TIDORO-760913 format. One record per residue: residue in one letter; x, y, z of N, C-alpha, C in turn. Coordinates in steps of 0.001 Angstrom, whole numbers, plus 500000, padded with zeros to 6 digits. Example, Ala and Ser with C-alpha at 12.3 -4.5 7.8 and 13.67 -1.06 7.14 Angstrom:
BEGIN
a513190494310507800512300495500507800513200496700507800;s512850497750507080513670498940507140512900500030507870;
***
This chain:
BEGIN
m493342511087516122494353510722515013494533512070513965;t495745512450513803496087513322512724496518513047511097;k496493511746511276497071511204509623496057510562508846;m494742509741509894493746509408508903492645509026509861;h491644508565509132490571508630509818489588507237509779;y488960506652510704488479505137510727487092505509510726;t486512504915510364485188504506510231484666503352509824;i483272502679510423482958501211509718481454501230509880;e480854500826509004479408500671508685479158499566507933;d478210498750508328477743497448507679479176496401507533;k479654496399508618480701495335508691482097495809507618;i481896497245506739483052497850505999483864498924506608;a484843498579506885485696499370507216486827500079506523;l486334501424506872487302502588505661488389503478506872;i489356503453506041490631503918506543491062505372505587;t490919506410505712490824507599505042492089508321505245;l493160508022504153494552508877504523493900510484504324;d494571511202505476494161512647505387495076513614506569;d496325514006506044496892514635507019496933516415506574;g496151516467505559495834518004504794496902518284503677;k497867517298503677499321517662502892499097516421501723;m500107515968501997500587514977500969500379513229501525;n500064513020502794499670511904503270501100511039503299;v502554511859503782503845511109503741503800510356504637;m504525509125505164504687508073505846505991508425506439;n505464508257508470506593508546508842506144507802510300;r507085507678511092506444507004512594505115506899513051;e504634508539512974503135508667513410502495507927512209;f502509507778511339501808507513510119501667506042510521;f502761505548510727502622504035510913501881503367512069;q502307504378513330501433504053514246499993504040514247;e499606504990513688497885505157513051497562503985512515;l498363503933511177497540502801510368497702501405511220;n498361501030512008498724499864512869497405499960514019;d496938500941514489496024501240515527494753501055514498;c494806501484513563493333501557512506493036499980512119;l494035499375511760494052497799511750493669497061512741;d494202497638514338493778496933515223492324496980515425;r491799498329515045490490498848515227489604497712514504;a490071497806513180489110496843511720489054495268512821;l489802495028513122489960493621513667489293493205514967;a488877494508516033488477494425517126486864494593516577;d486581495567515533485096495635514729484984494478514453;k485372493445514028485197492256513071484782492453511715;a485485493430511613485092493707509868485068493052508754;s484373492852507894484007491880507028485260492313505830;v485239493454505741485958494108504645486738495439504889;l487889495845504160488847496941504878488945497879503276;i488520499211503460488777499800502487489661500827502801;f490922501338501726491522502347502248491489503452501170;t491648504882501497491084505806500141492226507119500827;g492143508170499852492955509666500407491486510401500298;r491830511858500230491207512954500277491577512999498372;p490480513714497910490576513965496585492021514563496120;g492300514057494887493705514337494724495079513575494804;i494726512999496261496184512688496764495963511427497639;f496700510085497458496424508952498195497564509059499377;s499118509248498648500166508893499548501360509318498692;a501994510394499129503326510653498207504617509716498982;g504014508513499688505221507848500283506009508044501430;l507488507913501543507946508413502793508145509500503019;d508176510225504090508570511425504751510026511659504297;l510633512413503188511666512510502840512191513804503652;k511597514556504420512503515049505561512845514587507004;l511938513231507308512353512551508168513975511984507587;l513671511283506589515150510142506253516253510944506530;p516699512023506141518086512555506424518373512916507910;t517415512353508797517578512694509982518061511017511052;l517792510122510198518304508852510407519588508674510332;s520645509252511106521810509302511110522821508132511384;t522141507401511852523004505652512005522097504671511234;i523319503823510941522438502765510100521644501949511449;e521951501865512472520923501064513118519298502004513287;e519358503403512855518119504102512771517154503612511695;q518258503878510816517742503672509168516894502059509287;i517673500967510121517228499448509840516022499614510956;k515681500531511813514662500301512380513619500965511759;f513940501827510973512431502770510442512326501694509163;q513040501293508660512944500535507445512286499291507827;k512424498649509010511834497830509431510248497952509914;t510040498763510604508381499544510627507702499559509497;f508466500289508168507882500688507264507173499279506646;a508545498381506906508280496834506022506986496391506810;s506966496144507944506268495397509065505092495767508713;v504595497232508738503353497559508818502522497372507254;m503561497332505856502828497001504732502829495838504913;l503729494954505009503379493494504927502008492940505580;r501929493523506651500727493766507478499416493855506906;v499381494642506084498490494923505102498195493952503818;y499699493705503568499904492440502636499081491599502916;m499216490860504236498710489890504735497284489599505701;f496974491169505743495508491236506338494573490245506453;p493963489525507270492820488391507025491581488532506698;v491244489946506340489920490043505397490392490976503826;p489472490667503312489602491361501736490199492782501799;t491025493441501153491325495015501250491415495556500105;i490647496987499959490554497405498474490948498880498460;a491873499106497855492556500611497656491775501207496671;a490847502299497246490223502941496097490199504541496406;y490607505407495176490876506859495477490892507083494108;a491118508469494003491369509518492538492326510346493605;g493457510174492552494591511085493217495911510391493054;h496828511259493307498388510713493274498696509592494217;s499831508458493595499872507629494610501710507023494131;i502372507815495119503813507751494663504350506604495643;a505752505845495085506310505055496250505886504345497288;g505689504492498340505522503934499575503286504150499416;g502693505239498884501941504949498520501338504255497618;a501909503935496102501713502792495550501775501286496093;i503029501171497254503289500281497582501945499562498695;l501893500407499026500330500489500268498880499651499364;s498963500690497976497955500157497456498172498714496875;y499269498536496481499499497253495945499353496156496845;a499642496456498109499392495610499005498113495053499440;c496859495739498775495595495304498966495148494504498105;d494050493847498040493408492734497322492787493276495970;r492651494296496154491879494820495153492324496170495139;f492488497155493795493160498312493101492296498895492409;m491592500115492966490757500835491976490886502385491887;v491532502957490847491547504356490884490459504921490075;g490345506174490451489680507203489253490364507538488346;e489819507869486969490393508475485860490657510173486302;g492155510293485725492098511907485794493647512135485881;p494016513211486301495620513632486075496585513398486846;y496623511899487265497511511833488366498373510620488100;k499370510473489316500469509755488993500749508331489846;i500888507463489377500975506062489952502375505237489806;q503581505319490855504821505415490571505355504758491544;i506652503615491345507602503139492057508856504083491960;n509041505159492396510208505931492412511056505530492788;e511584504421493339512967504617494514514213504392493610;v514166503419492517515218503567491792515703504611491181;a515224505721490474515019507035489948515582508079491387;n514989507483492492515528508385493473516921508076493920;k517363507013493890518721506772494108518488505828495644;m517581505352495439517015504173496469516898502854496288;l516841501839497090516680500687497051515528500005496934;i515516499273496354513824498389496413514129496664496907;p513818497092498451514710495417498856513291494391498557;s513805493322498988512751492275498485511200492215499029;w511234492765500183509378492503500585508977493460499862;i509349495220499210508904495698498415508597495000497161;s509334494458496450509213493896495250508205492450495302;l507987491674496532506992490843496512505803491572496480;i505761492575497115504163493050497133503905493811496057;c504809494478495445504581495173494216504296494192492865;r505276493051492937504993491920492139503544490967492164;s503189491163493247501802490629493448500533491009492908;s500761492810492564499938493203491558500314493781489960;i501534493992489820502105494225488707502504493123487652;p501551492951486585501679491637485841503362491670485040;p504114490552485244505323490204484848506417490859483927;q505111490980483013505711491883481816506130493199481933;h505608493795483045505921495390483556506600495456484627;w507275494301484976508036494779486193509484495327485772;r510004495190484739511358496014484589510914497234484325;e510139497905483740509386499377483532509045499956484907;a508473499184485622508001499717486710508587499879487639;l509254498958488100510383498912489449511879499277488925;l512058498343487946513710499029487666513640500343487008;h512803500404486334513066501850485313512181502875486161;s511220503010486831510967503709487980509336504742486859;r508932503724486071508217504207485526506564504646486282;a506255506231485654505222506556486077503517506505485201;y502967505910485833501785505900484905500336506562485342;s499838507133484146498223507660484603497537506553485013;p496258506740485652495443505570485518495060505039485058;r494865505721483867494542504865482599495558503998481939;e496758504346482197498313503817481823497922502427482721;a498209502344483674498063501288484595496943500317484546;f495779501109484352494373500161484216494776499048482926;e495694499780481660495610498929480511497258498252480680;r497624498083481898498400497175481852498031496447482787;g496898496116483562497014495290484690497220495384485748;i497842496548485782498346496973487139497300497575488384;v496504498299487685494815498478488205494187497771488094;d493263497377488902491849496058488407490824496965488106;d490299498293488405489243498906488173489779500290487904;l489529500829486582489494502467486451488152503315486455;i487791503654487127486249504341487390486262505775486567;k485651506011485520485878507155484664485116508614485600;e484358508096486528484049509688487311484711509569488390;e485770510665488800486447510335489792485139510590491084;g484168511257491202483526511042492488482932509777492594;k482937508674491796481899507557491701483040506387492490;v484372506641492843485211505596492975484696504940494417;m484379505894495272483937504972496690482797504470496666;d481753504757495269480418503823495542480582502555494687;a481928502524493669482334501329493166483083500339494245;a483706501460494850484527500431496116483489499430496971;k482595500312497440481328499790498676480848498574497851;e480119499110496636479713497988495854480226496471495802;l481487496723495637482470495582495676482703495130496930;a483006495607497783483117495462499281481777494565499706;r480303495056499328479583494068499776479404492909499158;d480111492723497765480008491132497342481171490481498034;l482308491019498462483465490402499055482944490070500647;c481857490767501130480982490560502529480593489060502383;k480098488491501193479570487497501296480410486178501132;l481815486481500937482788485090501219482962484581502424;d483387483366502784483532482869504135484825483406504822;g484808484248505733486113485042506232487430484198506689;k486828483174507512487586482453507744488504481555506531;a488062480971506008488261480637504181489184481477503701;y488898482699503799489379483759502924490899484100503606;a490751484051505177492198484675505682493143483494505733;f492693482154505964493369481017505920494028480971504409;t493408481291503741493756480756501983494890482040501886;k494640483260502082495408484555501967496905483862502566;k496553483585503906498017483263504707498593482275504004;f498196481209503633498787479915503004499712480408501781;m499017481394500633499320481745499881500646482695499786;r500957483524501065501913484277501515502558484391502542;q501951483844503205502911483790504507504464483645504623;e504673482672503941505766482219503788506748483068502951;e506592483560501877507221484579500905507397485785501680;a506589486378502610506457487464503408507323487379504421;d507214486208505179508571486455506269509971485983505771;k510081485293504724511290485345504047512060486700503729;t511474487458502947511313488840502340511762489558503447;f510762489647504770511336490556505956512519490194506588;n513110488899506450514140488289507389515261488787506245;l515377488990505441516196489411504370516467490717504142;l515867491683505408515587493205505096516934494126505566;e517272493402506847518549493585507310519672493610506333;k520034492503506089520903492191505505521090492620504200;e520219493060503649519586493763502127520459495377502526;l519626495859503360520317497157503740521800497168504083;l522096496232504752523521496575505168524441496018503832;t524353495362502903524646495568501572524618496768500730;w523887497270501045523661498496500378524305499562500467;q524365499901501912525078500585502519526651500310502125;k527145499429502206528466499153501851528976499177500568;n527676499376499665528476499437498337527437501027497946;t527351501757498987527181503172498161527683504182499076;
***
């Protein structure tokens, strides 16, 4: 794998995003992430942790790739890939944790919000859903994932106004669950939490998450093509 690394120990799977650059999301990224999710299931992992290398989790979609998608059909196909992988994380049948000290922009923030627990190290980093500021649509599936993590009173500033947060600002707003003051201690905190989550009944967790989220996840995914076509007609 060239975009990420997968390991498992004591039933805790770890996916580390590290392409040596900004961990941008493209077709290869989504294929590798799907492969890692398959491995976690095959290994019967009890908890899954996502992290990045120091300083960066992900800068989101590959902006060099997007202009090469010259037809609406290509754009829809790629956006459906993006949605299906992020929603797969959102629906993943074991507890998921995003844990890192670094920047998390657009798709990186979406992946973080798709997890069941979000912890970050304090530092000079930015967490932002910047689509509207970059003249891009936030479709219903992204809104669903983000609103599952962002408290309602901050939906407007976070999504419509593209507000960028420091880790502390995000924590103070309840967007981030845990703020780790020492950057190097983030993974220690994540593994401690993971060990507690391993004690939960796996089957009950999986079905409860499914019943909480599946209907809305399916609905928003099925709206995607119509939303993209409507957006194209009005731009």
